[in-house]
C-alpha positions as CSV (number, residue, x, y, z in Angstrom):
1,M,-9.7,-68.3,31.5
2,S,-7.1,-67.6,34.7
3,A,-6.4,-63.8,35.7
4,I,-3.4,-62.7,34.3
5,L,-1.0,-60.2,35.5
6,V,-0.5,-57.0,33.8
7,T,1.6,-54.1,35.0
8,P,2.7,-50.9,33.8
9,V,5.4,-49.6,32.2
10,T,7.4,-46.2,33.7
11,T,9.8,-44.9,31.2
12,E,10.1,-41.5,29.4
13,K,9.0,-43.1,26.4
14,A,6.3,-44.6,28.0
15,Y,5.8,-41.4,29.4
16,G,5.1,-39.9,25.8
17,Q,2.7,-42.0,24.7
18,S,0.8,-42.0,27.4
19,Q,0.3,-38.3,26.2
20,K,-1.6,-40.0,23.0
21,N,-3.4,-42.1,24.8
22,I,-1.4,-45.3,24.6
23,Y,-0.2,-47.0,27.5
24,V,2.5,-49.7,27.9
25,F,1.8,-53.0,30.0
26,N,4.3,-56.0,30.3
27,V,2.4,-59.0,30.0
28,P,3.0,-62.6,30.8
29,V,4.4,-64.3,26.9
30,K,1.7,-66.6,27.0
31,A,-1.0,-64.2,27.1
32,N,-3.5,-63.6,23.8
33,K,-5.1,-59.9,23.5
34,N,-8.0,-61.3,24.3
35,E,-7.0,-62.2,28.1
36,I,-5.1,-59.2,28.1
37,L,-7.9,-57.1,27.6
38,A,-10.1,-58.8,29.8
39,A,-6.9,-58.1,32.7
40,I,-6.5,-54.5,32.0
41,E,-10.3,-53.5,31.9
42,S,-11.1,-55.5,35.4
43,Q,-7.6,-54.1,36.9
44,Y,-8.1,-50.7,35.9
45,G,-11.9,-50.0,35.0
46,V,-11.4,-48.6,31.6
47,K,-12.3,-48.9,28.3
48,I,-10.1,-50.3,25.5
49,A,-10.1,-49.0,21.3
50,A,-7.2,-50.7,20.8
51,I,-4.2,-53.3,21.4
52,K,-0.9,-53.9,20.0
53,T,1.8,-57.0,21.6
54,L,5.6,-57.4,20.6
55,I,7.3,-60.5,22.0
56,Q,11.3,-58.6,22.7
57,S,13.9,-61.5,22.2
58,G,15.9,-62.1,25.4
59,K,19.3,-60.3,24.6
60,S,22.8,-62.9,24.8
61,V,25.0,-62.8,27.5
62,R,28.3,-64.0,28.1
63,F,29.1,-66.0,31.3
64,S,32.3,-67.3,33.1
65,R,32.7,-71.0,34.1
66,G,35.9,-70.6,36.5
67,K,39.5,-69.9,35.8
68,N,40.9,-71.6,33.1
69,R,37.7,-72.5,31.2
70,I,36.3,-71.1,27.9
71,P,33.2,-68.8,28.9
72,G,29.6,-69.8,27.7
73,T,27.4,-67.6,25.9
74,T,23.4,-68.2,27.3
75,T,20.4,-65.8,27.0
76,R,18.1,-64.1,28.7
77,S,14.3,-65.0,28.7
78,D,11.8,-63.1,26.3
79,S,9.4,-60.4,27.5
80,K,6.0,-59.6,26.1
81,K,4.7,-55.7,25.9
82,A,1.7,-54.9,25.4
83,Y,0.7,-51.2,24.0
84,V,-3.2,-50.2,24.9
85,T,-5.3,-47.3,23.1
86,L,-8.0,-46.4,25.5
87,A,-11.5,-45.5,24.7
88,A,-12.3,-41.8,24.0
89,G,-13.3,-40.3,27.7
90,S,-10.9,-42.9,29.1
91,S,-7.4,-42.2,31.0
92,L,-5.0,-44.3,33.3
93,A,-3.4,-42.1,36.4
94,I,-0.2,-44.0,36.0
95,F,1.9,-40.3,35.8
96,E,-0.1,-38.3,38.0
97,Q,1.5,-36.7,40.0
98,P,0.0,-36.6,43.3
99,A,-1.9,-32.7,44.3
100,Q,0.7,-30.9,46.5
101,E,-0.2,-28.8,49.4
102,E,0.1,-25.4,49.5
103,T,2.3,-24.4,51.9
104,K,1.6,-20.5,53.5
């Protein structure tokens, strides 16, 4: 089994989910749930209760092929997200604010 790279999503919606102990990660499209579970547990040292995955299809975009040519269309690459529910007592410090020093 090869190591896969999982990166956390840091958006407002993901922050709202983190309040419910659900964290969102970008994962490779070919990765399955077992590989994602092993990668997150090894990288972050947490226990996982459940994983839900989804594949977002790439958007269709237009491009120009030069002057007086008919513009073409193509699609961006697909992406995959994993919604990870952590076990009770586990948490990640993705959205934690660093401790601010008190000024006198």
